[in-house]
Backbone as JSON, one array per atom type, in Angstrom:
{
  "sequence": "MSRDNIGQLIITNKGYRNMKPIRSNELEFFKELINSKFSDRREAVDTEVSMEANNLADKQKPHFAKKLGIDKLLKKVEIASKKYHDFKQTMQHTESQLYRASQEVADELARKLSHYYKARKWAVSFDSFDTKEDSVNYFTSKLDEVCYEEAKKHIQKNHAIYNQLQDMQDNCKLVVHTGADINNTVKALQKEMGKASIKLPIPEQLLQIAIN",
  "N": [[84.82, 234.09, 83.33], [87.34, 235.24, 85.57], [87.87, 238.15, 87.73], [90.58, 238.71, 87.94], [91.6, 237.49, 85.64], [90.29, 239.05, 83.73], [91.49, 241.51, 84.28], [94.19, 240.91, 83.63], [93.9, 240.39, 80.92], [93.15, 242.88, 79.93], [95.42, 244.37, 80.52], [97.39, 242.95, 79.08], [96.49, 243.14, 76.4], [96.4, 245.85, 75.92], [98.85, 246.77, 76.59], [99.63, 248.06, 78.97], [101.43, 247.65, 81.04], [103.41, 249.04, 82.47], [102.15, 251.24, 83.52], [100.58, 253.38, 86.01], [98.33, 252.18, 88.53], [94.69, 252.58, 88.52], [93.4, 255.49, 90.04], [91.86, 256.18, 93.28], [89.75, 258.09, 93.26], [89.16, 258.13, 90.58], [88.38, 255.54, 90.28], [85.98, 255.49, 91.81], [84.45, 257.26, 90.27], [84.12, 255.83, 87.84], [82.75, 253.63, 88.8], [80.32, 254.78, 89.7], [79.45, 255.78, 87.26], [79.08, 253.43, 85.83], [77.04, 252.23, 87.36], [74.98, 254.1, 86.98], [74.54, 254.01, 84.18], [73.74, 251.34, 83.83], [71.51, 251.35, 85.42], [69.77, 253.07, 84.05], [69.5, 251.57, 81.74], [68.37, 249.25, 82.75], [65.9, 250.23, 83.61], [64.73, 250.91, 81.18], [64.6, 248.39, 80.0], [62.9, 247.08, 81.82], [60.56, 248.54, 81.38], [60.05, 247.81, 78.75], [59.62, 245.07, 79.09], [57.29, 245.15, 80.69], [55.43, 246.29, 78.91], [55.29, 244.33, 76.9], [54.36, 242.24, 78.46], [51.84, 243.18, 79.18], [50.55, 243.23, 76.69], [50.55, 240.5, 76.08], [49.06, 239.51, 78.22], [46.57, 240.71, 77.75], [45.74, 239.24, 75.56], [45.46, 236.73, 76.67], [43.64, 236.96, 78.76], [40.75, 236.51, 78.25], [40.59, 233.72, 78.25], [41.89, 232.83, 80.44], [40.84, 232.07, 82.98], [39.53, 229.69, 82.32], [41.72, 228.26, 81.51], [42.94, 227.84, 83.94], [41.08, 226.25, 85.06], [38.95, 227.19, 86.54], [36.76, 228.47, 85.58], [34.0, 227.77, 85.68], [33.45, 227.9, 88.4], [33.95, 230.59, 88.83], [31.82, 231.66, 87.41], [29.69, 230.87, 89.02], [30.2, 232.41, 91.26], [29.71, 234.93, 90.2], [26.92, 234.79, 89.68], [25.89, 234.35, 92.26], [26.76, 236.67, 93.54], [25.34, 238.61, 92.12], [22.71, 237.99, 92.86], [22.83, 238.6, 95.58], [23.37, 241.41, 95.6], [21.13, 242.31, 94.19], [19.11, 241.59, 95.99], [19.89, 243.17, 98.16], [19.47, 245.72, 97.12], [16.71, 245.65, 96.76], [15.95, 245.31, 99.42], [16.8, 247.73, 100.52], [15.07, 249.45, 99.22], [12.61, 248.57, 100.23], [13.06, 249.11, 102.93], [13.19, 251.9, 102.83], [10.55, 252.52, 102.1], [9.13, 251.54, 104.35], [10.2, 253.15, 106.3], [9.28, 255.71, 105.56], [6.52, 255.3, 105.89], [6.39, 254.8, 108.65], [7.32, 257.23, 109.59], [5.31, 258.99, 108.74], [3.05, 258.17, 110.25], [4.01, 258.58, 112.83], [4.4, 261.33, 112.74], [1.75, 262.19, 112.56], [0.76, 261.38, 115.06], [2.4, 262.93, 116.7], [1.53, 265.51, 116.05], [-1.09, 265.55, 117.09], [-0.56, 265.18, 119.8], [0.85, 267.48, 120.25], [-1.14, 269.41, 120.16], [-2.5, 268.85, 122.54], [-0.4, 269.43, 124.22], [-0.13, 272.21, 123.99], [-2.71, 273.05, 124.75], [-3.07, 272.03, 127.36], [-0.9, 272.95, 128.6], [1.49, 271.47, 129.01], [4.65, 270.47, 130.35], [6.24, 268.88, 128.91], [7.26, 268.31, 125.62], [6.61, 267.08, 122.22], [8.3, 267.02, 119.96], [10.77, 266.12, 119.13], [11.36, 263.59, 118.21], [12.81, 260.7, 116.57], [12.45, 258.74, 113.82], [14.2, 256.76, 113.06], [15.12, 255.76, 115.38], [13.71, 254.13, 118.31], [10.53, 254.74, 117.99], [8.16, 254.16, 119.36], [9.0, 253.73, 122.0], [9.94, 256.28, 122.5], [7.56, 257.87, 122.46], [5.97, 256.59, 124.43], [7.53, 256.88, 126.75], [7.53, 259.66, 126.97], [4.8, 260.09, 127.29], [4.43, 258.86, 129.75], [5.72, 260.69, 131.41], [4.06, 262.91, 131.04], [1.69, 261.89, 132.0], [2.26, 261.6, 134.73], [2.63, 264.31, 135.3], [0.05, 265.34, 134.89], [-1.33, 263.88, 136.82], [-0.11, 264.84, 139.11], [-0.93, 267.53, 139.07], [-3.65, 267.15, 139.46], [-3.73, 266.04, 142.06], [-2.6, 268.14, 143.5], [-4.55, 270.09, 143.12], [-6.71, 269.11, 144.58], [-5.76, 268.76, 147.09], [-5.8, 269.1, 150.59], [-4.22, 270.88, 152.06], [-2.19, 271.85, 150.4], [-2.92, 273.99, 148.57], [-3.38, 276.02, 150.35], [-1.14, 276.65, 151.68], [0.53, 278.87, 151.11], [-1.09, 281.02, 151.9], [-1.36, 280.41, 154.61], [1.29, 280.69, 155.44], [1.67, 283.41, 154.94], [-0.17, 284.46, 156.79], [1.05, 283.75, 159.17], [3.29, 285.4, 159.09], [2.05, 287.83, 159.33], [1.05, 287.65, 161.91], [3.39, 287.75, 163.4], [4.09, 290.39, 163.01], [2.2, 291.89, 164.36], [2.67, 293.1, 166.76], [2.0, 292.09, 169.2], [2.4, 290.62, 172.55], [4.99, 288.26, 173.47], [4.0, 285.77, 174.35], [1.3, 285.66, 173.45], [1.83, 285.96, 170.77], [3.3, 283.63, 170.15], [1.36, 281.67, 170.75], [-0.56, 282.32, 168.81], [0.94, 281.84, 166.5], [1.46, 279.08, 166.75], [-1.1, 278.13, 166.5], [-1.82, 278.91, 163.84], [0.23, 277.68, 162.33], [-0.28, 275.11, 163.02], [-2.48, 274.52, 161.49], [-1.36, 273.86, 159.12], [-0.25, 271.53, 159.73], [2.18, 271.83, 161.01], [4.43, 271.79, 163.59], [5.28, 273.93, 166.3], [7.53, 274.03, 168.44], [8.17, 275.68, 171.36], [10.37, 276.37, 173.87], [9.48, 276.58, 177.34], [11.1, 278.01, 179.04], [12.17, 279.94, 177.37], [10.05, 281.61, 176.92], [9.65, 282.6, 179.5], [12.01, 284.01, 179.88], [11.66, 286.01, 178.01], [9.53, 287.37, 179.2], [10.55, 288.32, 181.54]],
  "CA": [[86.18, 234.64, 83.47], [87.48, 235.93, 86.84], [88.31, 239.54, 87.67], [92.04, 238.71, 87.69], [91.82, 237.18, 84.21], [89.87, 240.21, 82.96], [92.53, 242.53, 84.45], [95.36, 240.51, 82.86], [93.57, 240.51, 79.51], [93.2, 244.31, 79.61], [96.83, 244.82, 80.56], [98.12, 242.31, 78.0], [96.05, 243.63, 75.1], [96.62, 247.29, 75.79], [100.26, 247.08, 76.84], [99.71, 249.05, 80.04], [102.13, 247.0, 82.16], [104.23, 249.97, 83.25], [101.37, 252.41, 83.92], [100.11, 253.39, 87.39], [96.95, 251.69, 88.67], [93.67, 253.62, 88.56], [93.32, 256.13, 91.35], [90.61, 255.91, 93.99], [88.68, 258.99, 92.8], [88.77, 257.68, 89.24], [87.65, 254.29, 90.48], [84.64, 255.84, 92.24], [83.77, 257.87, 89.13], [83.69, 254.79, 86.9], [81.74, 252.8, 89.46], [79.06, 255.53, 89.63], [79.04, 255.84, 85.85], [78.57, 252.09, 85.47], [75.74, 252.06, 88.03], [74.01, 254.98, 86.33], [74.23, 253.5, 82.84], [72.98, 250.1, 83.94], [70.2, 251.69, 86.0], [68.96, 253.59, 82.93], [69.2, 250.48, 80.82], [67.45, 248.33, 83.44], [64.59, 250.87, 83.57], [64.22, 250.78, 79.81], [64.28, 246.97, 79.79], [61.7, 246.79, 82.62], [59.42, 249.11, 80.66], [59.82, 246.95, 77.58], [59.03, 243.82, 79.6], [55.92, 245.44, 81.13], [54.59, 246.49, 77.72], [55.09, 243.03, 76.25], [53.53, 241.44, 79.36], [50.46, 243.68, 79.05], [50.02, 242.76, 75.4], [50.31, 239.06, 76.18], [47.98, 239.3, 79.18], [45.31, 241.08, 77.09], [45.36, 238.13, 74.68], [45.17, 235.53, 77.46], [42.59, 237.21, 79.76], [39.46, 235.86, 78.01], [40.65, 232.26, 78.42], [42.79, 232.51, 81.54], [40.11, 231.33, 84.02], [39.33, 228.33, 81.8], [43.04, 227.62, 81.5], [43.2, 227.43, 85.31], [40.04, 225.32, 85.47], [38.07, 227.81, 87.55], [35.77, 229.28, 84.87], [32.65, 227.46, 86.16], [33.34, 228.42, 89.76], [33.88, 232.04, 88.7], [30.46, 231.96, 86.98], [28.85, 230.72, 90.2], [30.43, 233.59, 92.09], [29.03, 236.03, 89.53], [25.48, 234.62, 89.88], [25.6, 234.55, 93.69], [26.98, 238.08, 93.84], [24.23, 239.36, 91.54], [21.55, 237.75, 93.7], [23.02, 239.34, 96.82], [23.23, 242.84, 95.37], [19.72, 242.56, 93.84], [18.36, 241.53, 97.25], [20.27, 244.34, 98.96], [18.8, 246.87, 96.53], [15.29, 245.5, 97.1], [15.82, 245.53, 100.86], [16.93, 249.18, 100.75], [13.83, 250.06, 98.75], [11.59, 248.23, 101.22], [13.38, 249.87, 104.14], [12.82, 253.29, 102.59], [9.09, 252.58, 102.15], [8.7, 251.35, 105.73], [10.63, 254.34, 107.05], [8.34, 256.8, 105.26], [5.23, 254.98, 106.51], [6.55, 255.0, 110.09], [7.47, 258.67, 109.8], [4.0, 259.63, 108.55], [2.2, 257.85, 111.4], [4.6, 259.25, 113.99], [4.11, 262.76, 112.58], [0.34, 262.39, 112.88], [0.64, 261.27, 116.51], [3.07, 264.09, 117.3], [0.67, 266.69, 115.85], [-2.2, 265.49, 118.04], [-0.03, 265.39, 121.14], [1.24, 268.89, 120.33], [-2.35, 270.16, 120.48], [-2.69, 268.69, 123.98], [0.73, 270.12, 124.87], [-0.45, 273.63, 124.05], [-3.96, 273.28, 125.47], [-2.95, 271.69, 128.78], [0.33, 273.58, 129.09], [2.41, 270.46, 129.49], [6.08, 270.83, 130.35], [6.91, 267.94, 127.99], [6.85, 268.45, 124.22], [6.73, 265.86, 121.42], [8.79, 267.46, 118.65], [12.18, 265.77, 118.95], [11.51, 262.15, 117.98], [13.53, 260.27, 115.36], [11.88, 257.45, 113.41], [15.27, 255.75, 112.96], [15.23, 255.16, 116.7], [12.48, 253.45, 118.71], [9.5, 255.76, 118.11], [7.2, 253.76, 120.38], [9.63, 254.0, 123.29], [9.98, 257.74, 122.65], [6.24, 258.39, 122.79], [5.49, 256.04, 125.7], [8.26, 257.5, 127.85], [7.03, 261.02, 127.1], [3.44, 260.01, 127.84], [4.58, 258.56, 131.18], [6.04, 261.96, 132.07], [2.86, 263.75, 131.01], [0.71, 261.26, 132.89], [2.64, 262.0, 136.09], [2.38, 265.74, 135.41], [-1.4, 265.54, 135.04], [-1.71, 263.33, 138.12], [0.37, 265.77, 140.14], [-1.83, 268.69, 139.06], [-4.93, 266.74, 140.05], [-3.52, 265.9, 143.51], [-2.4, 269.49, 144.04], [-5.82, 270.81, 143.08], [-7.64, 268.58, 145.57], [-5.07, 268.56, 148.37], [-6.4, 269.95, 151.62], [-3.3, 271.89, 152.57], [-1.28, 272.38, 149.37], [-3.34, 275.28, 148.01], [-3.51, 277.02, 151.4], [0.15, 276.83, 152.36], [1.03, 280.23, 150.97], [-1.93, 281.87, 152.76], [-1.0, 280.12, 155.99], [2.59, 281.3, 155.69], [1.46, 284.87, 155.01], [-0.85, 284.74, 158.05], [2.05, 283.65, 160.23], [4.11, 286.61, 159.02], [1.23, 288.93, 159.86], [0.99, 287.47, 163.37], [4.67, 288.22, 163.96], [4.17, 291.85, 162.91], [1.07, 292.56, 165.01], [3.14, 293.83, 167.93], [1.5, 291.47, 170.42], [3.47, 290.11, 173.41], [5.59, 287.01, 173.02], [3.14, 284.62, 174.64], [0.19, 285.67, 172.52], [2.38, 285.75, 169.4], [3.62, 282.2, 170.02], [0.09, 280.92, 170.69], [-1.17, 282.56, 167.5], [1.74, 281.13, 165.5], [1.23, 277.64, 166.9], [-2.43, 277.84, 165.95], [-1.79, 279.04, 162.38], [1.12, 276.66, 161.77], [-0.93, 273.82, 163.23], [-3.38, 274.28, 160.36], [-0.55, 273.25, 158.05], [0.37, 270.35, 160.35], [3.54, 272.19, 161.37], [4.56, 272.02, 165.02], [6.19, 275.01, 166.68], [7.91, 273.81, 169.85], [8.86, 276.81, 171.98], [10.66, 276.04, 175.28], [8.84, 277.45, 178.32], [12.13, 278.9, 179.58], [12.34, 281.06, 176.46], [8.94, 282.55, 177.17], [9.89, 283.24, 180.79], [13.07, 284.99, 179.69], [11.09, 287.14, 177.28], [8.66, 288.14, 180.09], [11.43, 289.01, 182.49]],
  "C": [[86.26, 235.44, 84.76], [87.95, 237.35, 86.64], [89.79, 239.63, 87.37], [92.34, 238.45, 86.23], [91.44, 238.35, 83.34], [90.93, 241.3, 83.04], [93.78, 242.21, 83.64], [95.12, 240.68, 81.37], [93.67, 241.97, 79.08], [94.64, 244.79, 79.53], [97.61, 244.26, 79.38], [97.77, 242.92, 76.66], [96.42, 245.08, 74.89], [98.07, 247.69, 76.04], [100.45, 248.1, 77.92], [100.47, 248.53, 81.26], [102.84, 248.02, 83.06], [103.46, 251.19, 83.73], [100.89, 252.25, 85.36], [98.68, 252.84, 87.44], [95.97, 252.85, 88.78], [93.54, 254.18, 89.97], [91.91, 255.96, 91.95], [89.46, 256.8, 93.51], [88.2, 258.61, 91.41], [87.95, 256.39, 89.33], [86.2, 254.57, 90.89], [83.82, 256.43, 91.1], [83.22, 256.8, 88.18], [82.62, 253.87, 87.51], [80.38, 253.48, 89.4], [78.53, 255.6, 88.21], [78.42, 254.52, 85.41], [77.18, 251.87, 86.07], [74.66, 252.87, 87.35], [73.57, 254.43, 84.99], [73.37, 252.24, 82.91], [71.59, 250.35, 84.56], [69.26, 252.19, 84.91], [68.54, 252.46, 82.02], [68.19, 249.51, 81.44], [66.02, 248.9, 83.43], [63.94, 250.73, 82.21], [63.79, 249.35, 79.53], [63.02, 246.59, 80.56], [60.44, 247.33, 81.95], [59.04, 248.26, 79.46], [59.15, 245.65, 77.98], [57.58, 244.03, 80.0], [54.98, 245.59, 79.94], [54.29, 245.16, 77.04], [54.19, 242.14, 77.12], [52.07, 241.87, 79.28], [49.82, 243.19, 77.77], [49.67, 241.28, 75.47], [49.14, 238.77, 77.11], [46.63, 239.64, 78.56], [44.82, 239.96, 76.19], [44.88, 236.92, 75.49], [44.01, 235.7, 78.44], [41.29, 236.46, 79.49], [39.45, 234.36, 78.31], [41.47, 231.86, 79.65], [42.1, 231.69, 82.63], [39.89, 229.88, 83.6], [40.63, 227.56, 81.82], [43.38, 227.11, 82.9], [42.17, 226.45, 85.84], [39.09, 225.88, 86.51], [36.95, 228.62, 86.9], [34.35, 229.03, 85.37], [32.44, 228.01, 87.56], [33.23, 229.95, 89.74], [32.48, 232.47, 88.28], [29.49, 231.85, 88.15], [28.97, 231.92, 91.13], [29.68, 234.79, 91.52], [27.52, 235.98, 89.79], [25.1, 234.91, 91.34], [25.75, 236.02, 94.08], [25.84, 238.94, 93.32], [22.96, 239.21, 92.39], [21.64, 238.57, 94.99], [22.77, 240.83, 96.63], [21.8, 243.21, 94.94], [18.87, 242.56, 95.1], [18.63, 242.76, 98.1], [19.56, 245.59, 98.45], [17.3, 246.84, 96.86], [15.04, 245.79, 98.58], [15.9, 247.03, 101.18], [15.66, 249.91, 100.32], [12.7, 249.82, 99.74], [11.8, 249.01, 102.51], [12.95, 251.33, 104.01], [11.3, 253.47, 102.67], [8.57, 252.48, 103.59], [9.06, 252.57, 106.59], [9.65, 255.49, 106.83], [6.99, 256.56, 105.93], [5.29, 255.22, 108.02], [6.64, 256.48, 110.42], [6.11, 259.38, 109.71], [3.09, 259.4, 109.76], [2.7, 258.57, 112.65], [4.34, 260.76, 113.94], [2.66, 263.07, 112.97], [0.12, 262.34, 114.4], [1.26, 262.49, 117.2], [2.22, 265.35, 117.18], [-0.48, 266.7, 116.87], [-1.72, 265.76, 119.46], [0.42, 266.84, 121.33], [0.05, 269.78, 120.65], [-2.63, 270.06, 121.98], [-1.63, 269.47, 124.76], [0.43, 271.61, 125.03], [-1.69, 273.9, 124.92], [-3.81, 273.05, 126.98], [-1.68, 272.24, 129.42], [1.27, 272.56, 129.73], [3.84, 270.99, 129.47], [6.87, 269.97, 129.36], [6.36, 268.12, 126.58], [7.13, 267.15, 123.46], [7.28, 266.18, 120.02], [10.24, 267.08, 118.38], [12.39, 264.29, 118.69], [12.24, 261.89, 116.66], [13.04, 258.87, 115.0], [12.95, 256.37, 113.32], [15.53, 255.1, 114.31], [13.9, 254.48, 117.04], [11.39, 254.49, 118.98], [8.51, 255.44, 119.23], [7.75, 254.07, 121.77], [9.68, 255.51, 123.56], [8.64, 258.27, 123.14], [5.76, 257.87, 124.14], [6.22, 256.66, 126.89], [7.8, 258.94, 128.07], [5.63, 261.03, 127.72], [3.48, 259.67, 129.33], [4.86, 259.84, 131.97], [4.8, 262.85, 132.15], [1.8, 263.2, 131.95], [1.0, 261.64, 134.34], [2.35, 263.49, 136.31], [0.9, 266.03, 135.65], [-1.87, 265.01, 136.4], [-1.3, 264.26, 139.25], [-0.53, 267.01, 140.23], [-3.15, 268.36, 139.74], [-4.81, 266.65, 141.57], [-3.37, 267.27, 144.15], [-3.73, 270.25, 144.15], [-6.74, 270.38, 144.21], [-7.01, 268.36, 146.94], [-5.57, 269.58, 149.38], [-5.5, 271.09, 152.05], [-2.52, 272.59, 151.47], [-1.65, 273.78, 148.91], [-3.48, 276.38, 149.05], [-2.19, 277.35, 152.08], [0.63, 278.28, 152.3], [0.24, 281.2, 151.85], [-1.58, 281.66, 154.23], [0.33, 280.76, 156.36], [2.47, 282.82, 155.81], [0.8, 285.26, 156.33], [0.14, 284.7, 159.23], [2.95, 284.88, 160.25], [3.36, 287.82, 159.59], [1.15, 288.87, 161.39], [2.25, 288.03, 164.03], [4.73, 289.74, 163.98], [3.01, 292.6, 163.59], [1.5, 293.4, 166.21], [2.64, 293.28, 169.23], [2.67, 290.95, 171.26], [3.87, 288.72, 172.95], [4.68, 285.82, 173.23], [1.97, 284.53, 173.66], [0.65, 285.42, 171.08], [2.67, 284.27, 169.18], [2.35, 281.37, 169.92], [-0.58, 281.08, 169.33], [-0.41, 281.83, 166.4], [1.5, 279.62, 165.56], [-0.12, 277.25, 166.31], [-2.42, 277.86, 164.42], [-0.93, 277.94, 161.74], [0.54, 275.27, 161.95], [-1.89, 273.49, 162.11], [-2.66, 273.61, 159.19], [0.17, 272.01, 158.55], [1.85, 270.58, 160.65], [3.58, 272.5, 162.86], [5.56, 273.13, 165.29], [6.54, 274.85, 168.15], [8.72, 274.99, 170.39], [9.12, 276.44, 173.45], [10.03, 277.06, 176.24], [9.84, 278.45, 178.89], [12.32, 280.14, 178.7], [11.25, 282.1, 176.68], [9.13, 283.3, 178.49], [10.97, 284.31, 180.69], [12.54, 286.22, 179.0], [10.23, 288.0, 178.19], [9.51, 288.97, 181.06], [12.23, 290.12, 181.79]]
}
């Protein structure tokens, strides 16, 4: 039935032919009222539908996979998944064991190297390694640094000039403060600095100016 027919039916049955049409504010009121009532009812009906659907689904769940023809495939997924998680658990256990073993050996090596560190007064320590990283690379790189440090100390100890440089420098300072004339001072400085393989070129003109 169309809206016009419904309107005619209402007017005919109720005898409202001579009455004024519904006003706009009244029209809005009834429209909102209708929307509200149907919204409440729709919510109640949706709740009812959900409850009935849950009850039906609970009854069908045990046989639903078979009904779809995927029950055997679902079982295969279950078996494969269990194998994966069992392996993962075993792998984690093995990883934990290997980690502890690696940590223990690395700790033992670090303790021995720490004794050398204290005894030989190395500048490089061995107390910041992490087994989760590459322990071998950590120790070898540190040992390379220590090896260079020890080699440098050895070269310094046996170097002909290295250990005398400070004395040579002090001697040169003493020469400057002796109060001798410029020529003798320069000759003495050239001699002392020559011991350290240091040349002291003094222009002849400078010496002549100093004499004059």
